[in-house]
C-alpha positions as CSV (number, residue, x, y, z in Angstrom):
1,M,-23.8,23.9,-3.1
2,S,-23.0,20.8,-5.6
3,I,-21.5,23.4,-7.7
4,L,-19.2,24.4,-4.9
5,N,-18.2,21.0,-4.2
6,E,-17.3,19.9,-7.7
7,V,-15.0,22.7,-7.8
8,K,-13.6,21.8,-4.2
9,G,-12.9,18.2,-5.6
10,F,-11.7,19.5,-9.0
11,N,-9.0,21.6,-6.7
12,S,-8.1,18.7,-4.2
13,A,-7.5,16.6,-7.6
14,N,-5.5,19.5,-9.2
15,N,-3.5,19.5,-5.9
16,N,-2.8,15.7,-5.7
17,N,-1.9,15.7,-9.1
18,K,1.1,18.5,-8.4
19,Q,2.2,16.5,-5.0
20,M,2.7,13.3,-7.2
21,K,4.2,15.3,-9.8
22,F,6.7,16.7,-7.4
23,I,7.1,12.8,-5.9
24,Y,8.0,11.1,-9.4
25,S,9.9,13.9,-10.4
26,L,12.3,13.7,-7.3
27,F,12.1,10.1,-7.3
28,P,15.2,9.2,-9.4
29,L,17.4,11.6,-7.5
30,C,16.2,11.2,-4.0
31,V,17.4,7.6,-4.5
32,I,20.9,8.1,-5.9
33,F,21.1,10.9,-3.1
34,A,19.6,7.8,-1.0
35,V,22.6,5.7,-1.8
36,L,25.3,7.7,-1.8
37,F,24.4,8.9,1.9
38,A,24.3,5.1,3.0
39,F,27.5,4.8,1.8
40,L,29.1,8.1,3.6
41,W,27.3,6.8,6.9
42,M,28.6,3.3,6.6
43,F,32.3,4.3,6.5
44,A,31.8,6.5,9.0
45,V,31.1,4.2,11.2
46,G,33.3,1.6,10.2
47,K,30.8,-1.0,9.0
48,F,32.4,-2.0,6.0
49,G,30.9,-5.1,5.6
50,F,27.5,-3.1,5.0
51,V,30.1,-1.0,2.5
52,V,30.3,-4.6,0.4
53,R,26.6,-5.6,0.5
54,G,25.7,-1.6,-0.4
55,V,27.8,-2.3,-3.7
56,F,25.4,-5.0,-4.9
57,T,22.0,-2.7,-3.6
58,G,23.6,0.6,-4.7
59,I,24.7,0.3,-7.8
60,P,21.6,-1.4,-9.3
61,A,19.4,1.5,-7.5
62,V,21.5,4.4,-9.7
63,I,21.4,2.1,-13.0
64,S,17.6,1.8,-12.4
65,C,16.9,5.1,-11.8
66,I,19.0,6.4,-14.7
67,I,16.5,3.6,-16.9
68,V,13.5,5.6,-15.4
69,L,14.5,8.6,-16.5
70,F,14.4,7.8,-19.9
71,I,11.1,5.8,-19.4
72,Y,9.9,9.3,-18.0
73,K,10.8,11.1,-21.4
74,K,9.2,8.3,-23.3
75,D,5.9,8.1,-21.5
76,M,5.4,4.9,-22.3
77,G,2.7,2.4,-21.8
78,L,2.1,-1.3,-20.9
79,S,1.4,-4.1,-23.4
80,D,1.1,-7.7,-22.4
81,I,4.3,-9.9,-22.9
82,L,3.9,-12.5,-25.3
83,I,6.9,-14.3,-25.7
84,F,5.7,-17.5,-27.4
85,P,2.1,-17.0,-28.7
86,S,2.4,-20.4,-30.1
87,I,3.9,-22.6,-27.6
88,S,1.8,-25.4,-26.6
89,R,0.5,-25.2,-22.9
90,N,0.0,-28.8,-22.4
91,S,3.0,-29.3,-23.1
92,L,4.6,-26.5,-20.4
93,I,2.1,-28.6,-17.8
94,Y,3.5,-31.7,-18.7
95,L,7.4,-30.7,-18.4
96,F,6.4,-28.9,-15.2
97,G,5.5,-32.3,-13.7
98,I,8.6,-34.2,-15.1
99,F,10.7,-31.7,-13.5
100,Y,8.6,-31.5,-10.4
101,L,8.6,-35.4,-10.1
102,G,12.9,-34.7,-10.6
103,S,13.6,-32.3,-7.8
104,V,11.3,-34.8,-5.6
105,S,13.5,-37.7,-6.0
106,T,16.8,-35.5,-5.7
107,L,15.7,-34.9,-1.9
108,L,14.8,-38.6,-1.8
109,L,18.5,-39.5,-3.4
110,S,20.0,-37.4,-0.9
111,Q,18.1,-37.4,2.4
112,G,19.6,-34.9,5.0
113,G,20.6,-32.4,2.6
114,R,19.7,-30.3,-0.8
115,S,22.1,-30.9,-3.6
116,W,22.9,-28.4,-6.1
117,Y,20.9,-30.0,-9.0
118,Y,17.7,-29.9,-6.5
119,F,17.8,-26.2,-7.1
120,I,18.1,-26.7,-10.8
121,F,15.3,-28.1,-11.3
122,I,13.6,-25.4,-8.9
123,V,15.0,-23.0,-11.4
124,L,13.3,-24.9,-14.6
125,L,10.2,-25.2,-12.6
126,Y,10.0,-21.2,-12.1
127,I,10.9,-20.6,-15.8
128,L,8.3,-23.3,-17.0
129,I,5.9,-21.3,-15.1
130,L,7.1,-17.8,-16.0
131,L,6.5,-19.4,-20.0
132,Q,3.1,-20.0,-19.0
133,I,2.5,-16.8,-17.8
134,F,3.8,-14.8,-21.1
135,S,2.1,-17.2,-23.3
136,E,-1.7,-16.6,-24.7
137,N,-4.4,-19.0,-23.1
138,S,-2.4,-19.3,-19.8
139,N,-4.5,-20.9,-17.4
140,P,-4.5,-18.8,-14.5
141,S,-5.7,-21.6,-11.9
142,V,-3.0,-24.2,-13.4
143,I,-0.4,-21.8,-12.7
144,L,-1.6,-20.9,-9.5
145,A,-1.5,-24.2,-8.3
146,E,2.1,-24.9,-10.0
147,I,3.2,-21.7,-7.8
148,F,1.6,-23.2,-4.9
149,L,3.2,-26.8,-5.2
150,S,6.3,-25.3,-6.1
151,L,6.7,-23.0,-2.6
152,L,5.3,-26.4,-0.7
153,N,8.5,-28.2,-2.5
154,L,11.2,-25.6,-1.5
155,T,9.1,-25.4,2.5
156,Y,9.0,-29.5,2.4
157,S,12.8,-29.5,1.2
158,V,13.6,-28.2,4.3
159,T,11.2,-28.7,7.1
160,L,10.7,-32.3,6.2
161,N,14.0,-33.3,4.9
162,Y,16.4,-32.9,8.2
163,D,15.8,-34.4,11.6
164,L,14.8,-31.3,13.6
165,Y,14.9,-27.6,11.6
166,F,15.2,-25.0,14.5
167,G,15.9,-22.0,11.5
168,T,15.6,-18.5,14.0
169,T,15.5,-21.2,16.9
170,D,11.7,-19.9,17.9
171,I,10.5,-23.2,17.0
172,M,11.7,-24.9,19.5
173,P,9.8,-23.4,22.3
174,H,6.6,-23.2,20.4
175,I,7.1,-27.4,19.6
176,L,6.9,-27.2,23.8
177,L,4.1,-25.0,24.1
178,S,2.2,-26.9,21.4
179,E,3.2,-30.3,23.4
180,M,2.0,-28.5,26.5
181,T,-1.5,-27.5,25.2
182,A,-1.6,-31.2,23.7
183,M,-0.9,-33.0,26.9
184,S,-2.8,-30.8,29.1
185,G,-6.2,-30.0,27.0
186,H,-5.7,-26.6,27.7
187,I,-3.7,-23.4,27.0
188,V,-0.5,-22.8,29.2
189,S,-0.8,-20.6,32.6
190,T,-0.2,-17.3,32.0
191,S,2.0,-17.4,35.0
192,L,4.6,-19.5,32.5
193,T,4.9,-17.0,29.5
194,D,3.3,-14.4,27.7
195,Y,2.7,-16.6,24.9
196,A,-0.8,-17.5,27.0
197,Y,-2.4,-14.7,26.1
198,F,-1.7,-15.9,22.5
199,P,-2.6,-19.2,22.4
200,L,-4.5,-19.6,18.8
201,Y,-1.0,-20.8,17.1
202,H,-0.6,-23.6,19.7
203,I,-4.0,-24.7,19.9
204,M,-3.7,-25.1,16.6
205,V,-0.6,-27.2,16.4
206,A,-1.8,-29.6,19.4
207,A,-5.3,-30.0,17.8
208,S,-3.6,-31.2,14.2
209,S,-1.2,-33.4,16.3
210,L,-4.1,-34.8,18.3
211,I,-5.9,-35.3,14.9
212,L,-3.7,-36.5,12.6
213,H,-2.1,-39.1,15.4
214,M,1.3,-37.4,14.8
215,G,3.7,-35.8,16.7
216,I,3.6,-32.0,17.4
217,K,6.8,-31.4,15.6
218,S,5.8,-33.3,12.3
219,S,2.1,-31.8,12.5
220,L,3.5,-28.3,12.7
221,F,5.6,-28.5,9.8
222,L,3.2,-30.8,7.8
223,I,0.3,-28.1,7.9
224,T,1.7,-25.1,8.6
225,A,3.3,-25.1,5.1
226,P,-0.1,-25.2,2.8
227,I,-1.5,-22.6,5.1
228,Y,1.3,-20.6,4.4
229,A,1.6,-21.0,1.1
230,I,-2.4,-20.5,0.4
231,T,-1.2,-16.8,0.8
232,I,-0.7,-16.9,-2.9
233,F,-4.4,-17.4,-4.3
234,F,-5.5,-14.4,-2.0
235,L,-2.8,-12.5,-3.1
236,Y,-3.6,-13.2,-7.0
237,Y,-7.4,-11.8,-6.4
238,L,-6.1,-9.0,-4.4
239,F,-3.8,-7.8,-7.6
240,L,-6.0,-8.7,-9.9
241,S,-8.4,-6.3,-8.3
242,I,-6.6,-4.1,-9.0
243,T,-4.8,-3.9,-12.2
244,Q,-7.3,-6.1,-13.8
245,N,-4.4,-7.5,-15.7
246,R,-4.1,-11.5,-15.4
247,Q,0.0,-11.3,-16.6
248,I,0.8,-8.8,-14.1
249,S,-1.2,-10.6,-11.0
250,L,0.4,-13.7,-12.0
251,L,4.0,-12.7,-12.2
252,S,3.6,-10.6,-9.0
253,C,2.8,-14.0,-7.4
254,L,5.8,-16.1,-9.1
255,L,8.0,-13.4,-7.8
256,F,6.4,-13.5,-4.4
257,S,6.5,-17.1,-4.1
258,S,10.6,-17.6,-5.2
259,S,11.9,-14.0,-2.9
260,S,14.4,-15.2,-0.6
261,V,12.2,-13.4,2.5
262,V,9.0,-15.5,1.8
263,L,11.4,-18.7,1.4
264,Y,12.7,-18.0,4.7
265,Y,9.6,-17.6,6.6
266,G,7.7,-20.6,4.8
267,A,10.1,-22.8,6.4
268,N,10.3,-21.0,9.8
269,M,6.4,-20.9,10.2
270,I,5.9,-19.5,13.6
271,T,3.5,-17.0,15.4
272,R,4.7,-14.1,13.1
273,T,4.5,-15.8,10.3
274,M,0.7,-16.9,10.8
275,S,-0.4,-13.5,11.5
276,F,1.4,-12.5,8.2
277,V,-1.0,-15.2,6.3
278,M,-4.0,-13.5,8.2
279,F,-2.6,-9.9,7.4
280,V,-2.6,-11.2,3.7
281,V,-6.0,-12.4,4.1
282,L,-7.5,-9.2,5.8
283,L,-6.1,-6.9,2.9
284,Y,-7.8,-9.4,0.5
285,L,-11.1,-8.8,2.4
286,L,-10.8,-5.1,2.9
287,Y,-10.3,-4.9,-0.5
288,S,-12.8,-7.4,-1.7
289,V,-15.5,-5.6,1.0
290,N,-14.5,-1.9,1.0
291,F,-17.2,-1.9,3.6
292,K,-19.3,0.2,1.6
293,E,-21.2,-2.8,-0.2
294,S,-23.7,-4.8,1.2
295,K,-21.7,-8.0,1.6
296,L,-22.4,-9.2,5.5
297,S,-21.0,-12.1,5.7
298,L,-17.4,-10.6,4.4
299,K,-17.8,-8.2,6.6
300,I,-18.3,-10.1,10.1
301,L,-15.4,-12.4,8.3
302,S,-12.9,-10.1,8.3
303,V,-13.7,-9.2,12.0
304,I,-12.8,-12.6,13.0
305,V,-10.0,-12.4,11.0
306,V,-8.7,-9.5,13.3
307,L,-9.4,-11.6,16.1
308,F,-7.3,-14.1,15.1
309,L,-4.7,-11.6,14.4
310,T,-5.3,-10.1,17.7
311,L,-4.8,-13.7,19.2
312,V,-2.3,-15.2,17.4
313,H,0.7,-13.2,17.9
314,N,1.9,-10.3,20.6
315,V,3.3,-7.6,18.6
316,S,2.3,-8.1,15.1
317,L,-0.9,-6.2,15.1
318,P,0.8,-2.9,16.2
319,Q,3.2,-3.2,12.9
320,F,0.4,-4.1,10.8
321,V,-1.3,-1.0,11.9
322,L,1.3,1.1,11.1
323,L,1.4,0.1,7.3
324,L,-2.3,0.6,7.2
325,V,-1.4,4.5,8.3
326,I,1.0,4.6,5.6
327,L,-1.4,2.8,2.9
328,L,-4.1,5.5,4.4
329,V,-1.1,8.0,3.8
330,C,-1.0,7.1,-0.1
331,E,-4.2,6.7,-0.9
332,S,-4.8,10.2,-0.1
333,L,-1.7,11.2,-2.1
334,V,-2.6,9.9,-5.0
335,N,-6.5,10.4,-4.6
336,V,-7.6,7.8,-7.0
337,G,-10.1,6.1,-4.6
338,S,-10.4,4.7,-1.2
339,Y,-10.4,1.3,-0.2
340,I,-9.3,1.0,3.3
341,S,-12.4,1.4,5.3
342,K,-11.5,4.2,7.9
343,P,-14.3,2.9,10.6
344,F,-12.8,-0.8,9.9
345,F,-9.2,0.7,11.2
346,I,-10.4,2.5,14.1
347,L,-12.4,-0.9,14.9
348,L,-9.2,-2.9,14.2
349,N,-7.6,-0.6,16.6
350,V,-10.0,-0.7,19.3
351,I,-10.2,-4.8,18.8
352,F,-6.3,-5.0,20.1
353,T,-5.8,-2.4,22.1
354,S,-8.8,-3.2,24.4
355,Y,-7.4,-6.7,24.6
356,W,-3.9,-5.4,25.2
357,F,-4.7,-3.3,28.0
358,F,-7.9,-5.1,29.8
359,V,-7.0,-8.8,29.3
360,A,-3.0,-9.0,28.7
361,Y,-2.2,-6.0,30.7
362,L,0.9,-8.2,31.9
363,F,2.0,-9.1,28.6
364,V,2.1,-5.0,28.4
365,Q,3.6,-4.7,31.4
366,R,6.3,-7.0,31.2
367,G,7.2,-6.6,27.4
368,I,6.1,-3.0,26.1
369,T,6.8,-1.2,29.4
370,I,11.1,-2.0,29.6
371,R,11.3,-1.5,26.0
372,L,10.1,2.4,26.8
373,Q,12.8,2.9,29.6
374,S,14.8,6.0,29.1
375,Q,18.0,5.0,29.4
376,L,17.6,2.4,26.8
377,W,16.8,5.5,24.6
378,D,20.0,7.9,26.4
379,S,22.5,7.5,23.5
380,M,22.4,5.6,19.8
381,V,23.8,2.2,19.9
382,L,25.0,0.2,16.8
383,T,24.7,-3.3,16.3
384,S,28.0,-5.5,16.0
385,E,26.7,-6.7,12.5
386,G,28.7,-5.8,9.6
387,L,31.7,-5.2,11.6
388,G,33.1,-8.7,10.4
389,N,36.0,-9.5,8.2
390,V,35.2,-7.9,4.9
391,N,36.7,-11.3,3.4
392,E,34.2,-13.5,4.6
393,Y,32.1,-10.7,3.0
394,L,33.1,-11.3,-0.7
395,I,33.1,-15.0,-0.2
396,N,29.3,-14.4,-0.4
397,L,28.6,-11.9,-2.3
398,V,26.9,-13.7,-4.7
399,G,24.1,-14.1,-1.9
400,Y,23.1,-10.5,-2.6
401,L,22.7,-10.9,-6.2
402,D,18.8,-11.4,-5.7
403,G,18.3,-8.4,-3.7
404,S,20.3,-6.4,-6.7
405,V,17.7,-8.2,-9.3
406,F,14.7,-7.2,-7.3
407,L,16.0,-3.7,-6.7
408,F,16.8,-2.8,-10.1
409,F,13.1,-3.9,-11.5
410,A,11.2,-2.5,-8.3
411,L,12.6,0.9,-9.0
412,I,11.7,0.9,-12.5
413,G,8.1,-0.5,-11.6
414,I,8.2,2.5,-8.5
415,G,9.3,4.6,-10.7
416,F,6.4,4.1,-13.9
417,L,3.3,3.9,-11.2
418,L,4.5,7.2,-10.0
419,K,4.3,8.4,-13.3
420,K,1.1,6.6,-14.2
421,H,-0.8,7.6,-11.3
422,K,-4.0,9.2,-12.8
423,N,-7.1,6.9,-12.6
424,N,-4.6,3.9,-11.6
425,Y,-4.8,2.6,-8.1
426,A,-1.9,0.5,-8.5
427,S,0.2,3.6,-7.8
428,V,-1.3,3.5,-4.2
429,F,1.0,0.2,-4.1
430,G,3.7,1.8,-5.9
431,L,4.1,4.5,-3.5
432,F,3.7,2.2,-0.5
433,A,6.8,-0.1,-1.4
434,L,8.5,3.3,-2.2
435,F,8.0,4.1,1.6
436,T,8.3,0.8,2.9
437,L,11.4,0.1,0.7
438,I,13.7,1.3,3.3
439,F,12.1,-2.2,5.8
440,Y,12.9,-4.2,2.8
441,I,16.5,-3.6,1.6
442,P,19.7,-3.2,3.9
443,N,20.1,0.2,4.8
444,P,21.6,2.1,7.9
445,L,18.5,1.9,10.0
446,N,19.5,-1.6,10.1
447,T,22.2,-0.4,12.1
448,I,20.8,0.8,14.9
449,W,20.5,-1.3,17.5
450,Q,17.0,0.3,19.3
451,L,15.2,-0.2,16.1
452,H,16.9,-3.2,15.0
453,V,16.5,-5.3,18.6
454,L,13.9,-3.5,20.3
455,F,11.3,-2.6,17.8
456,R,12.2,-5.1,15.4
457,I,11.8,-3.2,11.9
458,D,13.4,-6.4,10.2
459,R,10.2,-7.7,10.6
460,F,8.1,-5.9,8.4
461,K,10.1,-7.4,5.7
462,L,7.9,-10.0,5.1
463,F,5.2,-7.9,5.9
464,V,6.0,-5.5,3.0
465,S,7.0,-8.4,0.7
466,P,3.9,-9.4,-1.4
467,F,3.8,-5.5,-2.5
468,M,7.5,-5.8,-3.6
469,A,6.5,-8.1,-5.4
470,F,4.0,-5.8,-7.1
471,V,6.3,-3.5,-7.6
472,M,9.0,-5.9,-9.2
473,S,6.2,-7.5,-11.3
474,Y,5.7,-3.8,-13.0
475,G,9.4,-3.1,-13.1
476,I,9.6,-6.3,-15.5
477,Y,6.9,-5.4,-17.6
478,V,8.3,-1.6,-18.4
479,F,11.8,-2.4,-19.0
480,W,10.7,-5.4,-21.4
481,N,8.4,-3.0,-23.2
482,Y,11.1,-0.3,-23.1
483,L,13.7,-2.8,-24.7
484,S,11.5,-3.7,-27.0
485,K,10.7,-0.6,-28.5
486,S,14.5,0.4,-28.3
487,S,15.9,-2.7,-29.7
488,S,15.8,-4.0,-33.2
489,K,16.4,-7.5,-31.9
490,K,13.6,-9.0,-30.5
491,G,15.8,-11.8,-28.6
492,Y,17.8,-9.5,-26.5
493,P,14.6,-8.4,-23.5
494,L,14.0,-12.2,-24.0
495,F,17.4,-13.1,-23.0
496,F,18.0,-10.2,-20.7
497,I,14.7,-11.1,-18.7
498,F,15.4,-14.5,-18.3
499,L,18.9,-14.5,-17.5
500,L,17.8,-11.6,-14.1
501,F,15.0,-13.5,-13.4
502,S,16.9,-17.4,-13.1
503,T,19.6,-15.8,-10.8
504,F,16.7,-14.4,-8.8
505,V,15.0,-17.5,-8.3
506,F,18.5,-19.6,-7.8
507,V,20.1,-17.0,-5.6
508,S,17.0,-16.7,-3.3
509,S,16.3,-20.6,-3.1
510,V,19.9,-21.2,-2.2
511,Y,20.5,-18.6,-0.1
512,S,17.1,-17.9,2.0
513,I,18.4,-21.1,4.2
514,S,22.1,-21.6,3.4
515,D,22.1,-25.5,4.0
516,S,24.1,-26.6,1.0
517,E,27.6,-28.0,1.1
518,S,27.9,-28.7,-2.8
519,L,27.7,-25.1,-3.6
520,I,30.3,-22.7,-3.4
521,V,28.5,-20.9,-0.4
522,E,29.2,-20.4,3.8
523,S,26.7,-23.3,4.5
524,A,24.9,-23.0,7.8
525,H,23.3,-26.3,9.6
526,P,19.9,-24.7,10.9
527,Y,18.8,-27.8,12.1
528,F,19.9,-30.9,14.3
529,T,21.0,-34.5,13.4
530,A,19.4,-37.5,14.6
531,P,23.2,-38.5,16.7
532,E,22.4,-34.5,18.3
533,L,19.0,-35.5,19.1
534,R,19.9,-38.8,20.5
535,G,22.0,-36.8,23.1
536,F,19.4,-34.4,23.7
537,E,17.0,-37.7,24.5
538,H,19.9,-38.8,27.2
539,I,19.9,-35.7,29.1
540,K,16.2,-35.4,29.5
541,C,15.9,-39.4,30.4
542,Y,18.5,-38.9,32.7
543,V,20.2,-35.4,34.0
544,P,17.6,-34.6,37.1
545,A,15.2,-31.6,36.3
546,G,16.2,-28.1,37.7
547,S,19.7,-29.0,36.4
548,Y,22.1,-26.3,35.0
549,I,23.0,-27.1,31.2
550,Y,25.3,-25.2,29.7
551,S,26.1,-25.7,25.5
552,D,26.2,-23.8,22.6
553,Y,23.8,-21.1,21.2
554,Y,21.2,-23.2,19.4
555,A,21.5,-25.9,21.8
556,S,20.8,-24.1,24.8
557,R,17.7,-22.8,22.7
558,Y,16.5,-26.6,22.4
559,F,16.7,-26.9,26.7
560,Y,15.4,-23.3,26.9
561,F,11.8,-22.4,28.0
562,P,10.6,-18.9,27.8
563,R,9.3,-19.0,31.3
564,I,9.0,-16.0,33.6
565,P,11.4,-16.6,36.7
566,G,10.2,-18.7,38.9
567,A,7.0,-20.1,37.8
568,S,8.0,-23.4,36.9
569,E,8.7,-24.2,40.3
570,E,5.5,-22.7,41.6
571,N,4.0,-24.9,39.3
572,N,5.8,-27.8,39.5
573,L,7.0,-28.2,35.8
574,S,10.2,-29.6,35.1
575,F,12.5,-28.0,32.8
576,F,16.4,-27.3,33.1
577,R,18.1,-23.9,33.4
578,S,20.1,-23.4,29.9
579,Y,22.8,-21.7,29.6
580,R,25.3,-20.7,26.8
581,I,29.0,-21.4,27.6
582,A,30.8,-18.6,28.1
583,D,34.5,-19.3,28.5
584,V,35.9,-22.5,27.7
585,N,38.6,-22.3,30.2
586,N,36.5,-22.6,32.9
587,F,34.8,-25.8,32.5
588,A,35.5,-27.0,35.9
589,Q,33.6,-24.3,37.7
590,Y,30.2,-25.0,36.1
591,S,28.2,-26.2,38.4
592,G,25.8,-28.3,36.1
593,Y,26.0,-30.3,32.7
594,I,28.6,-29.2,29.3
595,V,26.9,-30.5,26.0
596,I,29.3,-30.0,23.3
597,R,28.2,-30.9,19.7
598,T,31.5,-32.3,18.6
599,R,30.7,-32.6,14.8
600,E,29.0,-29.0,14.5
601,F,32.1,-27.4,16.4
602,L,34.8,-29.3,13.9
603,R,32.9,-28.9,10.8
604,A,32.2,-25.3,11.4
605,G,32.2,-23.8,14.8
606,L,30.0,-23.4,17.8
607,Y,28.1,-19.6,18.9
608,L,29.1,-19.1,22.5
609,S,28.3,-16.6,25.0
610,E,30.4,-13.2,25.0
611,G,31.0,-11.7,28.5
612,G,28.8,-14.0,30.7
613,N,26.2,-16.7,30.7
614,G,23.5,-14.7,30.7
615,V,20.4,-15.1,28.5
616,E,20.6,-11.4,26.8
617,S,24.4,-11.4,26.7
618,A,25.8,-11.5,22.5
619,N,27.1,-14.4,21.0
620,Y,30.4,-14.8,19.3
621,F,31.6,-17.3,17.0
622,Y,33.9,-20.0,18.6
623,R,35.6,-21.6,15.4
624,G,36.6,-25.0,15.0
625,T,40.2,-24.3,14.1
626,S,43.1,-26.7,15.4
627,E,44.3,-24.2,18.1
628,N,40.3,-23.8,19.5
629,E,40.2,-27.9,18.9
630,L,43.3,-28.7,21.1
631,E,42.1,-25.5,23.6
632,M,38.9,-27.2,24.0
633,N,40.3,-30.5,24.1
634,R,42.4,-29.8,26.8
635,N,39.8,-28.0,29.2
636,L,37.3,-30.7,29.1
637,N,40.3,-33.1,30.0
638,K,39.6,-31.7,33.2
639,I,36.1,-32.7,33.7
640,N,34.6,-35.9,33.4
641,K,32.4,-37.2,30.3
642,I,29.2,-39.1,30.7
643,Y,27.9,-39.5,27.5
644,S,29.8,-39.7,24.1
645,S,29.0,-40.1,20.0
646,P,30.4,-39.2,17.0
647,A,28.3,-36.2,16.9
648,E,28.0,-35.2,21.0
649,D,29.9,-35.3,24.0
650,I,28.4,-34.7,27.5
651,F,30.2,-33.4,30.7
652,I,29.6,-33.2,33.8
653,G,31.3,-29.6,35.7
654,G,33.5,-29.7,38.0
655,S,31.9,-27.8,41.1
């Protein structure tokens, strides 16, 4: 019987070797074909904005695939990168401290903004960390602490630097729900919002506010940043257990912390971001425990983390389950070991589905079933994104360079890992990154409304970001070794790697939240200023509860409460009926209050409602041109102004 099992195992491994050989052999050609298909798709549907963006992802992808083919021929291995073996570790640490203080000083000197020299300090910080990783006798604890502090620096430079940073606008409803939790001492009613079924985030923020004796907004931004940044430590030990290579593990964490998607969600630390943090912790526990050893305490902790995931966000767990399924498939294909425990995977599904269908069944009925209605799937609908003026994309093409650098290195890393799959579990992560790359980079799936809006495939981008940083670090390693062996001048690899790395960090940090007026970028203002907030407080103090308030998209989200219709009246709660302005020519017909953020309108423009005042209607951008300014003022003069400041005006409608 044992001989038969050995023969069966040998045949299974042999079949897997054939499958992997087939995958890595076709990998470069499939990528090149996918790039050509994406370009043809975008041309066919007229999304020329995506074509412009695709140039910055397609060309690096093709170049990296050509390099992969050369690497396949050399059958090269990896060796540690030691750029400056004699460099003083203490000197680099001291320099890091000096530049860190310099970055903080620039923020204090330019409150309410982030100047261009702040980002220069950030790039220098990351270069110093990279030098420490590539030097002898590096201290992982010190390097991880520096990465942690750098990520905190970039996060607080946004959340604590502006009067109210709102980001995706989801922050504002979560602040309101946390305030209600803190004031009442219990979770909000399920008749008000579906978030009542997933209350842990709001309980955490409310409790921290009471413990720290701070406002909800301040406590939210203060405590969530270190919770988010602590994922660096879990990822390091996860990658170290897989690779047994400190340099690759540290480099992966450095690239993870500097990627634009990670920086963006660091400032937008809401419920789904908190679920991502727990997902990273769960991955670490799965790969540490493996559910085969007698580590009862860690097994119990893993179950607790699953319960936390179930109660912190509504739809993240099914997405995590899908990612775990892909990981299981990758383990089966590579066949070098199994870390994902199948019994635990089943337990995870049982826990969250039981909670959904036996406790949060109203959420399932209201939130899930509506997405399965047949009329929504009768025909494929394309989003309007990408149909804008191509010239607008040409202005900010620099913002796509970080994606170009990422894709260049990531595909090289994936190709190498697929080729070196034998007795190498890191190849599982490489294959997983290949399968999930479609969630991370611009592609035709992002244009399909059903996938983009109904099932939010864009949210996978954060979930797969650790694996993308992992394969990117391998790509840097492989490319370094390839250049070092191919070039007689050792300075070329050094210059090229540092140039691309600096470009990646600079563009990611600037464009993750494009708020700097001193750079040649199309600066956004994802925050409210103090004068705007004073106007909002005037409404709260003097406008009767239940009144209709019409404003731009961002201001309407400030007054919006994600309630179930009619529930606020039943519970005697005072909320405003918040809508977006649909037509600037009909202010006199609005039965309510009209809020115009004048300064923001003149600076850039406002997002108003397209085709109606409904919450679900699309936005359109009403630019602050001289013609639009005259049109706006002409129509506003027909109604009464009740509040005025340089930043904001409030009117009362005519009907």
